[in-house]
N, C-alpha and C positions, 0 to 999 in steps of 0.2 A: 298528787298534783304533777302535771307534766310541765314541760318547758314550752312556752308560747311559740307558735309557728313563726319562723323567721328570726328567732333569737337563739343564742347559745349560752350555756353556763359552763364554767370550767372548774374542775377539781382533779384529783388523782385517785387511782384505785387505792393507794396507800392511805389517803386521808379518809376515804369511805370506810375501809377496814378498821382503821384506828378508832373511828367513831362507832364501832360495833356493827357496821353494815357489811354487805358483801357485793362483789362484782363477779358475775358468772358468765363465761362464754355462752352465748345463746344464738348460734347461727340461725339466720332467718331467710326464708325463700322470698325473693322479690318478684312478684308477678309481672311487674312492669318490664323487667329485663330477662326474666326466665332463668335467673341464677341465684345461688345461695350467697348471701353476704356473711362471710365467716368472721367479720370484724364486729358484728353486733353483739352487745352484752346486755344482760339484765342487771339492774342496780337496785339493791334494797338498802335503805338508810337505816342506821341504828336509831333506837329510841331517842328522840330529842336532838338528833344530829342532823346538821345540814352544812356540809363542807363546801357547797357550791357558792361561787361568787355571784355578784349581781348579774342579771341578764343583760346582754348587749346584742345589738343588731348583728346578725350573721353576715360575714363578709366573704363567704365561700361562693365562688362562681358556680352557677348551675351545672356547667359542663364538668365540674370536678366531683359531682355527686356519684354515688355508687351506680355502676352500670352505664355511665355516660362516657363519651370519648376522652375526656380529660382526667378521668379518675386516676389519681397517682399511686394507688396502693394495691396493685394486683390486677385483677380481671379487668379487661378492657374489651368492649364489644368489637373493636376493630381487629382483635387478635384471633377471632374465630375463623 
């Protein structure tokens, strides 16, 4: 089951691992911006474990998304 579009759920890598799951770096090429997102991860939960909180409406401005001008964590299209 995924997270519904427009919402986020929060936990930590430690809580996932403590529950028997894993968090693995999984860089992903983003066709929209032609760059690799090195902050992408693959999450596998342990059996019967769900450390995520309740879903809530995402409050991240669209300009802060990966590959957009306001992205605060590294690559910025204006840096090219």
